[in-house]
C-alpha positions as CSV (number, residue, x, y, z in Angstrom):
1,X,54.4,-32.2,71.0
2,X,53.6,-30.8,68.0
3,X,51.4,-27.3,67.6
4,X,49.5,-28.6,64.2
5,X,46.2,-27.3,65.2
6,X,44.9,-30.0,62.6
7,X,45.9,-32.7,64.9
8,X,42.9,-30.8,67.5
9,X,40.6,-30.3,65.5
10,X,40.6,-34.5,63.7
11,X,40.3,-35.9,67.6
12,X,37.3,-33.3,68.6
13,X,33.4,-34.6,67.5
14,X,30.2,-32.3,67.4
15,X,27.9,-33.0,69.7
16,X,24.3,-31.6,71.0
17,X,24.3,-29.5,73.7
18,X,21.5,-27.6,75.5
19,X,22.5,-24.5,77.4
20,X,20.6,-23.8,80.5
21,X,20.9,-20.2,81.8
22,X,20.6,-19.1,86.2
23,X,17.0,-19.4,86.7
24,X,16.7,-22.3,84.3
25,X,14.4,-19.8,82.5
26,X,15.7,-19.9,78.8
27,X,17.9,-22.1,77.0
28,X,19.8,-22.3,73.9
29,X,20.6,-25.6,72.0
30,X,23.6,-25.0,70.4
31,X,26.5,-27.9,69.1
32,X,29.6,-28.9,71.0
33,X,33.3,-29.3,70.0
34,X,33.4,-32.5,72.5
35,X,37.8,-33.5,73.1
36,X,38.0,-36.2,75.6
37,X,35.0,-35.1,79.0
38,X,35.3,-30.9,77.9
39,X,33.2,-29.6,75.9
40,X,33.9,-26.3,73.6
41,X,31.4,-23.8,72.4
42,X,34.1,-22.2,70.0
43,X,31.1,-19.2,69.5
44,X,31.0,-17.7,72.6
45,X,34.8,-19.4,73.5
46,X,33.4,-20.8,76.9
47,X,33.6,-24.5,78.2
48,X,31.9,-27.0,79.9
49,X,32.9,-30.9,81.7
50,X,30.5,-33.8,80.3
51,X,31.7,-35.9,83.3
52,X,28.2,-37.1,85.2
53,X,26.9,-35.8,82.3
54,X,24.1,-37.8,81.3
55,X,22.9,-37.4,77.7
56,X,18.9,-36.7,77.4
57,X,17.4,-38.7,73.4
58,X,15.6,-36.2,72.0
59,X,12.6,-36.7,69.0
60,X,12.4,-34.1,65.8
61,X,11.0,-34.5,62.4
62,X,8.0,-34.7,61.1
63,X,7.7,-39.1,62.2
64,X,10.0,-38.4,64.9
65,X,12.6,-40.8,63.0
66,X,15.1,-38.6,64.2
67,X,16.3,-39.7,67.3
68,X,19.3,-37.6,69.1
69,X,21.4,-37.0,72.4
70,X,21.6,-34.1,73.8
71,X,23.2,-33.4,76.9
72,X,22.6,-30.7,79.2
73,X,25.0,-27.8,80.9
74,X,25.0,-25.2,83.1
75,X,26.4,-21.5,81.4
76,X,27.4,-20.3,84.8
77,X,29.0,-23.4,86.2
78,X,29.7,-25.4,82.9
79,X,28.9,-28.3,85.1
80,X,26.7,-31.1,83.5
81,X,22.9,-30.5,84.7
82,X,20.7,-33.7,86.5
83,X,17.3,-33.8,86.1
84,X,15.5,-34.8,89.4
85,X,11.7,-34.9,89.4
86,X,9.7,-34.2,93.0
87,X,5.8,-34.8,93.1
88,X,5.0,-32.1,91.4
89,X,8.1,-30.7,89.3
90,X,11.4,-31.3,88.0
91,X,14.8,-29.6,89.4
92,X,17.9,-29.2,87.7
93,X,20.8,-30.1,89.4
94,X,24.5,-29.8,89.2
95,X,27.8,-31.2,91.1
96,X,30.7,-28.4,91.3
97,X,32.8,-30.9,92.8
98,X,32.9,-33.6,90.8
99,X,33.8,-31.3,88.2
100,X,36.9,-29.4,89.9
101,X,37.9,-33.5,90.3
102,X,37.7,-34.9,86.8
103,X,39.1,-30.9,86.0
104,X,42.2,-31.4,88.2
105,X,42.6,-35.3,87.3
106,X,42.3,-34.5,83.7
107,X,44.9,-31.5,84.3
108,X,47.1,-34.1,86.0
109,X,47.3,-36.5,83.7
110,X,48.0,-34.1,80.5
111,X,51.2,-32.7,82.3
112,X,52.5,-36.3,82.5
113,X,51.6,-37.4,79.4
114,X,53.9,-34.9,78.2
115,X,56.9,-36.9,76.0
116,X,60.1,-34.6,74.7
117,X,60.8,-34.6,71.7
118,X,64.9,-35.5,70.8
119,X,65.4,-32.1,70.0
120,X,64.7,-31.3,73.6
121,X,66.8,-33.7,74.7
122,X,69.7,-33.2,73.2
123,X,68.7,-28.8,74.2
124,X,68.5,-30.1,77.7
125,X,72.1,-31.9,77.3
126,X,74.2,-29.2,75.5
127,X,72.8,-26.4,78.0
128,X,73.6,-28.3,80.5
129,X,77.6,-29.1,79.2
130,X,77.7,-25.6,78.9
131,X,76.1,-24.4,82.2
132,X,78.5,-27.5,84.2
133,X,81.4,-25.7,82.1
134,X,80.9,-22.6,83.0
135,X,80.7,-23.2,86.8
136,X,83.2,-25.5,87.1
137,X,85.6,-24.8,83.8
138,X,85.5,-25.9,80.1
139,X,88.7,-28.4,80.0
140,X,90.6,-27.7,83.5
């Protein structure tokens, strides 16, 4: 695993998003950097989860020729928002349980996906050999 920051910048793609506040009275539009299922807002240093979030197409421009897919997120929890239509109003709902399940599986996959380099294996062998030498005697 290398610590090259340009490696992470290449993987990330940009998505359009609308962030809703706690009471769903205000929304702000921004662009987020998406890596896997995690979207990051670099300006405010917040993360949002795209799992179980359906983008809504938004038409822009005078001729409505530009159609972009926009994701909607809750500012407080970072979960994706579902729009549910009732008889006379639309409600915004999130599902934080899905959010936690996806985050747990993503973190476990990242944990077990770490591959040691040759230097790490060699260093572990040398440390193990020296530790065994101090416990059992180096040549005796």
